[in-house]
C-alpha beads as a LAMMPS data file, in Angstrom:
LAMMPS data file: protein, C-alpha beads

378 atoms
377 bonds

1 atom types
1 bond types

-500.0 500.0 xlo xhi
-500.0 500.0 ylo yhi
-500.0 500.0 zlo zhi

Masses

1 110.0

Atoms # bond

1 1 1 375.136 -96.468 -109.631
2 1 1 373.117 -95.853 -106.458
3 1 1 373.295 -92.702 -104.362
4 1 1 372.958 -94.607 -101.105
5 1 1 375.924 -96.886 -101.813
6 1 1 378.160 -94.017 -102.882
7 1 1 377.147 -92.040 -99.806
8 1 1 378.115 -94.900 -97.489
9 1 1 381.476 -95.468 -99.141
10 1 1 382.332 -91.938 -100.188
11 1 1 384.922 -91.028 -97.582
12 1 1 386.696 -94.376 -97.894
13 1 1 387.990 -93.451 -101.331
14 1 1 391.625 -92.455 -101.684
15 1 1 390.756 -89.060 -103.065
16 1 1 390.432 -85.403 -102.316
17 1 1 387.106 -83.995 -101.218
18 1 1 385.524 -80.610 -100.733
19 1 1 382.370 -80.194 -98.626
20 1 1 379.792 -77.509 -97.991
21 1 1 378.480 -77.403 -94.421
22 1 1 379.952 -79.804 -91.871
23 1 1 381.968 -82.760 -93.094
24 1 1 380.592 -84.681 -90.104
25 1 1 377.066 -84.472 -91.583
26 1 1 377.927 -86.833 -94.449
27 1 1 377.654 -90.173 -92.643
28 1 1 374.715 -91.901 -90.987
29 1 1 371.710 -89.646 -90.407
30 1 1 373.718 -86.436 -90.278
31 1 1 374.771 -84.139 -87.460
32 1 1 372.475 -84.401 -84.400
33 1 1 370.945 -81.135 -83.238
34 1 1 370.321 -79.819 -79.736
35 1 1 366.899 -79.118 -78.200
36 1 1 368.199 -76.050 -76.378
37 1 1 366.902 -72.493 -76.487
38 1 1 369.242 -69.627 -77.293
39 1 1 369.141 -68.692 -73.614
40 1 1 370.425 -72.160 -72.714
41 1 1 372.994 -72.193 -75.537
42 1 1 374.610 -69.087 -74.044
43 1 1 375.530 -71.179 -71.008
44 1 1 376.738 -74.187 -72.986
45 1 1 373.320 -75.847 -72.848
46 1 1 373.655 -76.557 -69.114
47 1 1 370.351 -74.814 -68.238
48 1 1 368.268 -76.620 -70.898
49 1 1 366.231 -78.691 -68.418
50 1 1 365.466 -75.620 -66.290
51 1 1 364.459 -73.241 -69.091
52 1 1 360.808 -72.975 -70.108
53 1 1 361.654 -72.254 -73.757
54 1 1 363.925 -75.295 -74.224
55 1 1 362.521 -78.548 -75.608
56 1 1 365.028 -81.083 -74.277
57 1 1 362.859 -82.056 -71.291
58 1 1 359.050 -81.822 -71.378
59 1 1 358.994 -80.856 -67.697
60 1 1 360.835 -77.581 -68.323
61 1 1 357.828 -75.955 -70.021
62 1 1 356.096 -76.092 -66.637
63 1 1 358.212 -73.043 -65.793
64 1 1 356.274 -70.886 -68.281
65 1 1 354.203 -68.479 -66.172
66 1 1 352.471 -66.817 -69.142
67 1 1 351.798 -67.472 -72.816
68 1 1 355.166 -67.328 -74.582
69 1 1 356.303 -67.620 -78.190
70 1 1 359.946 -67.849 -79.197
71 1 1 361.581 -68.094 -82.613
72 1 1 365.298 -68.686 -83.141
73 1 1 367.855 -68.721 -85.922
74 1 1 371.581 -69.431 -86.167
75 1 1 374.344 -68.264 -88.489
76 1 1 377.456 -70.435 -88.553
77 1 1 380.903 -69.594 -89.894
78 1 1 382.956 -72.739 -90.333
79 1 1 386.502 -73.576 -91.295
80 1 1 387.147 -77.262 -91.899
81 1 1 390.250 -79.155 -92.809
82 1 1 390.773 -82.668 -94.133
83 1 1 394.110 -84.332 -94.960
84 1 1 393.917 -83.185 -98.579
85 1 1 391.642 -80.125 -98.564
86 1 1 390.182 -77.220 -96.601
87 1 1 387.371 -74.679 -96.906
88 1 1 385.798 -71.629 -95.240
89 1 1 382.000 -71.745 -95.262
90 1 1 378.907 -69.988 -93.962
91 1 1 375.526 -71.459 -93.167
92 1 1 372.172 -70.002 -92.009
93 1 1 369.555 -72.051 -90.198
94 1 1 366.176 -71.368 -88.598
95 1 1 365.745 -74.550 -86.634
96 1 1 363.674 -73.643 -83.609
97 1 1 360.337 -72.279 -82.381
98 1 1 358.008 -72.896 -79.442
99 1 1 354.612 -71.571 -78.393
100 1 1 353.125 -72.436 -75.019
101 1 1 351.652 -71.283 -71.764
102 1 1 349.607 -72.222 -68.698
103 1 1 345.966 -73.259 -68.824
104 1 1 343.758 -71.036 -66.688
105 1 1 342.573 -72.385 -63.339
106 1 1 344.694 -75.503 -63.664
107 1 1 348.171 -76.763 -62.872
108 1 1 348.834 -77.613 -66.517
109 1 1 351.061 -76.001 -69.135
110 1 1 350.753 -76.940 -72.804
111 1 1 353.187 -76.159 -75.624
112 1 1 353.928 -77.016 -79.218
113 1 1 357.152 -76.510 -81.096
114 1 1 359.636 -77.511 -83.741
115 1 1 363.357 -78.163 -83.653
116 1 1 365.880 -79.919 -85.842
117 1 1 366.650 -83.571 -85.009
118 1 1 369.547 -84.042 -87.434
119 1 1 371.036 -81.882 -90.213
120 1 1 372.267 -83.373 -93.467
121 1 1 373.362 -80.504 -95.701
122 1 1 376.558 -81.009 -97.651
123 1 1 378.197 -80.845 -101.062
124 1 1 381.084 -83.242 -101.596
125 1 1 383.445 -83.613 -104.565
126 1 1 385.546 -86.782 -104.799
127 1 1 388.112 -87.680 -107.454
128 1 1 389.054 -91.330 -107.921
129 1 1 389.804 -93.997 -110.507
130 1 1 387.537 -96.892 -111.450
131 1 1 388.199 -99.913 -113.660
132 1 1 386.332 -100.059 -116.992
133 1 1 387.111 -102.996 -119.331
134 1 1 390.272 -103.609 -117.340
135 1 1 391.560 -100.054 -117.702
136 1 1 391.618 -97.340 -114.937
137 1 1 389.494 -94.303 -115.763
138 1 1 389.524 -91.162 -113.620
139 1 1 386.098 -89.958 -112.460
140 1 1 384.900 -86.993 -110.429
141 1 1 381.798 -87.594 -108.313
142 1 1 379.821 -84.626 -106.970
143 1 1 377.268 -85.523 -104.308
144 1 1 375.014 -82.935 -102.678
145 1 1 372.349 -83.233 -99.999
146 1 1 369.871 -80.767 -98.531
147 1 1 367.580 -81.558 -95.630
148 1 1 367.519 -83.688 -92.516
149 1 1 365.061 -84.875 -89.870
150 1 1 362.791 -82.473 -88.023
151 1 1 361.173 -82.788 -84.608
152 1 1 357.578 -81.602 -84.201
153 1 1 356.418 -81.944 -80.620
154 1 1 353.397 -81.459 -78.406
155 1 1 354.205 -81.152 -74.715
156 1 1 352.272 -81.041 -71.473
157 1 1 353.547 -80.351 -67.960
158 1 1 351.795 -80.736 -64.613
159 1 1 352.788 -79.097 -61.329
160 1 1 351.419 -81.192 -58.426
161 1 1 353.213 -79.000 -55.879
162 1 1 355.580 -76.065 -55.711
163 1 1 358.514 -78.472 -55.529
164 1 1 357.831 -80.766 -58.490
165 1 1 357.039 -80.493 -62.206
166 1 1 356.159 -83.546 -64.309
167 1 1 356.118 -83.493 -68.095
168 1 1 355.420 -85.670 -71.130
169 1 1 355.721 -85.037 -74.848
170 1 1 354.860 -86.663 -78.157
171 1 1 357.311 -86.214 -81.021
172 1 1 356.755 -86.598 -84.745
173 1 1 359.979 -86.954 -86.724
174 1 1 359.415 -86.225 -90.421
175 1 1 362.076 -85.156 -92.867
176 1 1 363.810 -85.648 -96.169
177 1 1 367.192 -85.396 -97.853
178 1 1 367.174 -84.231 -101.461
179 1 1 370.256 -85.711 -103.050
180 1 1 371.983 -85.261 -106.386
181 1 1 374.919 -87.260 -107.751
182 1 1 376.886 -86.209 -110.838
183 1 1 379.702 -88.353 -112.257
184 1 1 382.124 -86.844 -114.777
185 1 1 384.611 -89.049 -116.672
186 1 1 388.044 -87.732 -117.590
187 1 1 387.824 -89.643 -120.863
188 1 1 385.344 -87.908 -123.172
189 1 1 384.245 -91.197 -124.774
190 1 1 382.131 -91.836 -121.678
191 1 1 378.932 -89.893 -121.073
192 1 1 378.534 -88.010 -117.815
193 1 1 375.874 -89.353 -115.456
194 1 1 373.378 -87.559 -113.193
195 1 1 371.178 -89.239 -110.612
196 1 1 368.674 -87.607 -108.250
197 1 1 366.814 -89.082 -105.324
198 1 1 364.816 -87.978 -102.305
199 1 1 365.174 -89.931 -99.093
200 1 1 362.140 -89.433 -96.847
201 1 1 362.202 -90.123 -93.091
202 1 1 359.262 -90.954 -90.852
203 1 1 359.268 -91.774 -87.150
204 1 1 357.856 -90.770 -83.771
205 1 1 358.976 -90.599 -80.147
206 1 1 357.825 -90.047 -76.581
207 1 1 359.589 -88.385 -73.656
208 1 1 359.079 -88.051 -69.905
209 1 1 360.695 -85.430 -67.696
210 1 1 360.773 -84.196 -64.131
211 1 1 362.086 -81.101 -62.351
212 1 1 362.377 -81.000 -58.580
213 1 1 363.358 -78.343 -56.053
214 1 1 365.312 -80.021 -53.264
215 1 1 365.774 -76.765 -51.391
216 1 1 365.718 -73.030 -51.775
217 1 1 369.003 -73.029 -53.701
218 1 1 369.187 -76.424 -55.409
219 1 1 367.111 -78.049 -58.170
220 1 1 367.494 -81.264 -60.152
221 1 1 366.031 -82.497 -63.427
222 1 1 365.884 -85.714 -65.441
223 1 1 364.575 -86.792 -68.838
224 1 1 364.082 -90.099 -70.652
225 1 1 363.078 -90.408 -74.292
226 1 1 362.471 -93.203 -76.782
227 1 1 362.374 -92.694 -80.560
228 1 1 361.047 -95.427 -82.836
229 1 1 363.096 -96.598 -85.859
230 1 1 362.924 -94.145 -88.730
231 1 1 361.320 -95.547 -91.866
232 1 1 363.347 -94.435 -94.878
233 1 1 361.875 -94.323 -98.358
234 1 1 363.808 -93.557 -101.532
235 1 1 361.625 -91.802 -104.111
236 1 1 358.453 -92.844 -102.224
237 1 1 359.442 -96.524 -102.123
238 1 1 360.194 -97.964 -98.670
239 1 1 363.808 -99.131 -98.631
240 1 1 364.984 -99.736 -95.059
241 1 1 364.708 -98.588 -91.466
242 1 1 367.340 -97.286 -89.058
243 1 1 367.118 -97.429 -85.277
244 1 1 366.965 -94.130 -83.419
245 1 1 368.435 -93.768 -79.937
246 1 1 367.104 -93.772 -76.421
247 1 1 367.966 -90.542 -74.620
248 1 1 368.695 -90.242 -70.899
249 1 1 369.654 -86.987 -69.217
250 1 1 370.143 -85.399 -65.833
251 1 1 370.973 -81.921 -64.575
252 1 1 371.556 -79.978 -61.391
253 1 1 371.141 -76.259 -60.731
254 1 1 372.660 -74.361 -57.820
255 1 1 371.742 -70.792 -56.890
256 1 1 374.260 -69.615 -54.283
257 1 1 372.813 -66.088 -54.467
258 1 1 369.857 -64.232 -55.948
259 1 1 372.044 -63.116 -58.840
260 1 1 374.171 -66.169 -59.617
261 1 1 373.029 -69.571 -60.893
262 1 1 375.314 -72.457 -61.844
263 1 1 374.216 -75.619 -63.678
264 1 1 375.637 -78.874 -64.988
265 1 1 374.055 -81.339 -67.402
266 1 1 374.752 -84.773 -68.895
267 1 1 372.871 -86.365 -71.820
268 1 1 373.484 -89.940 -73.006
269 1 1 372.152 -91.335 -76.311
270 1 1 372.241 -94.946 -77.527
271 1 1 373.151 -94.227 -81.155
272 1 1 374.967 -97.584 -81.404
273 1 1 371.546 -99.192 -81.914
274 1 1 371.714 -97.906 -85.510
275 1 1 375.139 -99.412 -86.172
276 1 1 373.995 -102.758 -87.564
277 1 1 371.703 -101.197 -90.175
278 1 1 374.319 -98.633 -91.214
279 1 1 377.010 -101.284 -91.642
280 1 1 374.601 -103.400 -93.698
281 1 1 374.151 -100.400 -95.996
282 1 1 377.925 -100.135 -96.450
283 1 1 378.696 -97.556 -93.775
284 1 1 380.993 -97.697 -90.749
285 1 1 378.326 -97.818 -88.055
286 1 1 377.645 -95.559 -85.095
287 1 1 378.409 -95.287 -81.384
288 1 1 376.717 -94.210 -78.178
289 1 1 377.333 -90.588 -77.250
290 1 1 377.645 -88.502 -74.125
291 1 1 377.114 -84.738 -73.962
292 1 1 378.495 -82.841 -70.957
293 1 1 377.933 -79.155 -70.293
294 1 1 378.431 -76.718 -67.443
295 1 1 377.550 -73.057 -67.249
296 1 1 376.545 -70.049 -65.207
297 1 1 374.185 -67.104 -65.414
298 1 1 374.808 -63.868 -63.546
299 1 1 371.913 -61.430 -63.321
300 1 1 373.065 -57.825 -63.557
301 1 1 369.611 -56.665 -62.401
302 1 1 367.999 -58.280 -59.379
303 1 1 364.341 -57.667 -60.274
304 1 1 364.521 -57.550 -64.064
305 1 1 365.795 -60.363 -66.306
306 1 1 367.732 -57.933 -68.480
307 1 1 371.339 -58.103 -69.769
308 1 1 372.445 -61.158 -67.782
309 1 1 375.921 -62.576 -68.304
310 1 1 375.954 -66.214 -69.432
311 1 1 378.943 -68.474 -69.919
312 1 1 379.354 -72.196 -70.550
313 1 1 381.575 -75.025 -71.758
314 1 1 380.649 -78.272 -73.500
315 1 1 382.140 -81.603 -74.517
316 1 1 380.236 -84.055 -76.734
317 1 1 380.746 -87.196 -78.785
318 1 1 379.426 -87.273 -82.346
319 1 1 377.784 -90.579 -83.318
320 1 1 378.862 -91.057 -86.949
321 1 1 382.454 -91.477 -88.118
322 1 1 383.720 -90.701 -91.607
323 1 1 386.060 -93.691 -91.517
324 1 1 386.069 -96.801 -89.357
325 1 1 387.292 -96.188 -85.810
326 1 1 387.879 -92.443 -86.281
327 1 1 385.155 -91.175 -83.977
328 1 1 384.688 -87.387 -83.908
329 1 1 384.285 -85.289 -80.751
330 1 1 383.320 -81.677 -80.121
331 1 1 384.576 -79.098 -77.638
332 1 1 382.825 -75.783 -77.216
333 1 1 382.692 -72.577 -75.222
334 1 1 379.864 -70.049 -75.296
335 1 1 378.726 -66.686 -73.977
336 1 1 375.316 -65.084 -74.050
337 1 1 373.003 -62.363 -72.828
338 1 1 369.480 -61.082 -73.362
339 1 1 367.268 -58.004 -73.304
340 1 1 363.660 -57.478 -72.265
341 1 1 361.452 -54.588 -73.314
342 1 1 357.804 -53.457 -73.432
343 1 1 357.423 -54.374 -69.742
344 1 1 358.516 -57.925 -70.397
345 1 1 356.171 -58.539 -73.346
346 1 1 359.080 -58.731 -75.754
347 1 1 362.660 -59.811 -75.595
348 1 1 365.761 -60.993 -77.399
349 1 1 368.281 -63.628 -76.357
350 1 1 371.761 -63.822 -77.908
351 1 1 374.392 -66.573 -77.832
352 1 1 377.860 -66.830 -79.351
353 1 1 379.461 -70.271 -79.501
354 1 1 382.930 -71.427 -80.515
355 1 1 383.118 -75.130 -81.407
356 1 1 386.037 -77.374 -82.330
357 1 1 385.369 -80.777 -83.898
358 1 1 387.962 -83.387 -84.746
359 1 1 388.419 -87.110 -85.327
360 1 1 391.406 -89.438 -85.311
361 1 1 392.137 -89.078 -89.029
362 1 1 393.210 -85.430 -89.210
363 1 1 389.794 -83.966 -90.017
364 1 1 389.087 -80.758 -88.091
365 1 1 386.446 -78.070 -87.923
366 1 1 386.442 -74.667 -86.255
367 1 1 382.984 -73.151 -86.069
368 1 1 381.605 -69.857 -84.793
369 1 1 377.842 -69.875 -84.237
370 1 1 375.759 -66.785 -83.546
371 1 1 372.184 -67.469 -82.409
372 1 1 369.354 -65.037 -81.796
373 1 1 365.877 -65.677 -80.405
374 1 1 362.893 -63.357 -80.395
375 1 1 360.511 -63.816 -77.463
376 1 1 356.919 -62.549 -77.387
377 1 1 354.549 -62.584 -74.427
378 1 1 351.050 -61.134 -75.126

Bonds

1 1 1 2
2 1 2 3
3 1 3 4
4 1 4 5
5 1 5 6
6 1 6 7
7 1 7 8
8 1 8 9
9 1 9 10
10 1 10 11
11 1 11 12
12 1 12 13
13 1 13 14
14 1 14 15
15 1 15 16
16 1 16 17
17 1 17 18
18 1 18 19
19 1 19 20
20 1 20 21
21 1 21 22
22 1 22 23
23 1 23 24
24 1 24 25
25 1 25 26
26 1 26 27
27 1 27 28
28 1 28 29
29 1 29 30
30 1 30 31
31 1 31 32
32 1 32 33
33 1 33 34
34 1 34 35
35 1 35 36
36 1 36 37
37 1 37 38
38 1 38 39
39 1 39 40
40 1 40 41
41 1 41 42
42 1 42 43
43 1 43 44
44 1 44 45
45 1 45 46
46 1 46 47
47 1 47 48
48 1 48 49
49 1 49 50
50 1 50 51
51 1 51 52
52 1 52 53
53 1 53 54
54 1 54 55
55 1 55 56
56 1 56 57
57 1 57 58
58 1 58 59
59 1 59 60
60 1 60 61
61 1 61 62
62 1 62 63
63 1 63 64
64 1 64 65
65 1 65 66
66 1 66 67
67 1 67 68
68 1 68 69
69 1 69 70
70 1 70 71
71 1 71 72
72 1 72 73
73 1 73 74
74 1 74 75
75 1 75 76
76 1 76 77
77 1 77 78
78 1 78 79
79 1 79 80
80 1 80 81
81 1 81 82
82 1 82 83
83 1 83 84
84 1 84 85
85 1 85 86
86 1 86 87
87 1 87 88
88 1 88 89
89 1 89 90
90 1 90 91
91 1 91 92
92 1 92 93
93 1 93 94
94 1 94 95
95 1 95 96
96 1 96 97
97 1 97 98
98 1 98 99
99 1 99 100
100 1 100 101
101 1 101 102
102 1 102 103
103 1 103 104
104 1 104 105
105 1 105 106
106 1 106 107
107 1 107 108
108 1 108 109
109 1 109 110
110 1 110 111
111 1 111 112
112 1 112 113
113 1 113 114
114 1 114 115
115 1 115 116
116 1 116 117
117 1 117 118
118 1 118 119
119 1 119 120
120 1 120 121
121 1 121 122
122 1 122 123
123 1 123 124
124 1 124 125
125 1 125 126
126 1 126 127
127 1 127 128
128 1 128 129
129 1 129 130
130 1 130 131
131 1 131 132
132 1 132 133
133 1 133 134
134 1 134 135
135 1 135 136
136 1 136 137
137 1 137 138
138 1 138 139
139 1 139 140
140 1 140 141
141 1 141 142
142 1 142 143
143 1 143 144
144 1 144 145
145 1 145 146
146 1 146 147
147 1 147 148
148 1 148 149
149 1 149 150
150 1 150 151
151 1 151 152
152 1 152 153
153 1 153 154
154 1 154 155
155 1 155 156
156 1 156 157
157 1 157 158
158 1 158 159
159 1 159 160
160 1 160 161
161 1 161 162
162 1 162 163
163 1 163 164
164 1 164 165
165 1 165 166
166 1 166 167
167 1 167 168
168 1 168 169
169 1 169 170
170 1 170 171
171 1 171 172
172 1 172 173
173 1 173 174
174 1 174 175
175 1 175 176
176 1 176 177
177 1 177 178
178 1 178 179
179 1 179 180
180 1 180 181
181 1 181 182
182 1 182 183
183 1 183 184
184 1 184 185
185 1 185 186
186 1 186 187
187 1 187 188
188 1 188 189
189 1 189 190
190 1 190 191
191 1 191 192
192 1 192 193
193 1 193 194
194 1 194 195
195 1 195 196
196 1 196 197
197 1 197 198
198 1 198 199
199 1 199 200
200 1 200 201
201 1 201 202
202 1 202 203
203 1 203 204
204 1 204 205
205 1 205 206
206 1 206 207
207 1 207 208
208 1 208 209
209 1 209 210
210 1 210 211
211 1 211 212
212 1 212 213
213 1 213 214
214 1 214 215
215 1 215 216
216 1 216 217
217 1 217 218
218 1 218 219
219 1 219 220
220 1 220 221
221 1 221 222
222 1 222 223
223 1 223 224
224 1 224 225
225 1 225 226
226 1 226 227
227 1 227 228
228 1 228 229
229 1 229 230
230 1 230 231
231 1 231 232
232 1 232 233
233 1 233 234
234 1 234 235
235 1 235 236
236 1 236 237
237 1 237 238
238 1 238 239
239 1 239 240
240 1 240 241
241 1 241 242
242 1 242 243
243 1 243 244
244 1 244 245
245 1 245 246
246 1 246 247
247 1 247 248
248 1 248 249
249 1 249 250
250 1 250 251
251 1 251 252
252 1 252 253
253 1 253 254
254 1 254 255
255 1 255 256
256 1 256 257
257 1 257 258
258 1 258 259
259 1 259 260
260 1 260 261
261 1 261 262
262 1 262 263
263 1 263 264
264 1 264 265
265 1 265 266
266 1 266 267
267 1 267 268
268 1 268 269
269 1 269 270
270 1 270 271
271 1 271 272
272 1 272 273
273 1 273 274
274 1 274 275
275 1 275 276
276 1 276 277
277 1 277 278
278 1 278 279
279 1 279 280
280 1 280 281
281 1 281 282
282 1 282 283
283 1 283 284
284 1 284 285
285 1 285 286
286 1 286 287
287 1 287 288
288 1 288 289
289 1 289 290
290 1 290 291
291 1 291 292
292 1 292 293
293 1 293 294
294 1 294 295
295 1 295 296
296 1 296 297
297 1 297 298
298 1 298 299
299 1 299 300
300 1 300 301
301 1 301 302
302 1 302 303
303 1 303 304
304 1 304 305
305 1 305 306
306 1 306 307
307 1 307 308
308 1 308 309
309 1 309 310
310 1 310 311
311 1 311 312
312 1 312 313
313 1 313 314
314 1 314 315
315 1 315 316
316 1 316 317
317 1 317 318
318 1 318 319
319 1 319 320
320 1 320 321
321 1 321 322
322 1 322 323
323 1 323 324
324 1 324 325
325 1 325 326
326 1 326 327
327 1 327 328
328 1 328 329
329 1 329 330
330 1 330 331
331 1 331 332
332 1 332 333
333 1 333 334
334 1 334 335
335 1 335 336
336 1 336 337
337 1 337 338
338 1 338 339
339 1 339 340
340 1 340 341
341 1 341 342
342 1 342 343
343 1 343 344
344 1 344 345
345 1 345 346
346 1 346 347
347 1 347 348
348 1 348 349
349 1 349 350
350 1 350 351
351 1 351 352
352 1 352 353
353 1 353 354
354 1 354 355
355 1 355 356
356 1 356 357
357 1 357 358
358 1 358 359
359 1 359 360
360 1 360 361
361 1 361 362
362 1 362 363
363 1 363 364
364 1 364 365
365 1 365 366
366 1 366 367
367 1 367 368
368 1 368 369
369 1 369 370
370 1 370 371
371 1 371 372
372 1 372 373
373 1 373 374
374 1 374 375
375 1 375 376
376 1 376 377
377 1 377 378
């Protein structure tokens, strides 16, 4: 009995299941994360490529005018429903930090940070029948996973003129999933089984970004990123590799007044490149995804970035299905604000997101996410 094979075929069983965390983290590499700061999340993520504390585009850090450190955490309340079960859950994560600032007497900005690449935290219980010596025997399989893939990055941005910012970043993608499988037989003549394994991930990536001011009230941004295949080892023994996607993104920002900014963003990822490997492992493959967001920020104070009003909406595909052809999607709406104190040396950003995820097989999730970031500027 191998954990990997059960994981790939788990949701195909005609059984009931209960899951901790998101049910859409079970397949593939888990639930992809977003390289957006809490400030950007408050506007649906639409300002990510124009925010110096976001890590989606390496060019955005060129907007840091002073040394800045930011640390963020998220609490998520989730209600999910499957055809035969439902649950109300809570999850806490601390997936994000960045430290960076300009280099004196130069046009360079350097930064280092960490964010989550994918999350794979779940606890699933499946009841089914298997054939032993020609007779059906009921079994209950409990499979749990904790971990995912992280994204450690070093970023540099260069400002050749007041109108353009160029950026590049190197990404290291380490991680692990600690998994435990317990099988209990309904017939006491069979001994229960427990199997543990740790799946380790190792990869790297590079990204290029640009931000340009086309006028006093309009800016554009673009990003391209390539991640190498992740090398996966089970209990320190190399087992297989899975392709990671190319990422392409573009955004536009309009500032019709000194107080109001409006932005739109699109991000496309080629997750289908991993499909062949996932199918070979017994899964249902993956698909390319598109992430669309639009949002606004209204400054309540003209000269101080304090207590702005942020609002945004988002639509995104999720790359991994629980069953063949039942691709999940996500719809979301968010609001946010922030406070600055100690003459701008400290600050807090807040974001509240409502997300709805569903696929074509009756699986649904309603999630409320509250994010907070602490910002320090020496």
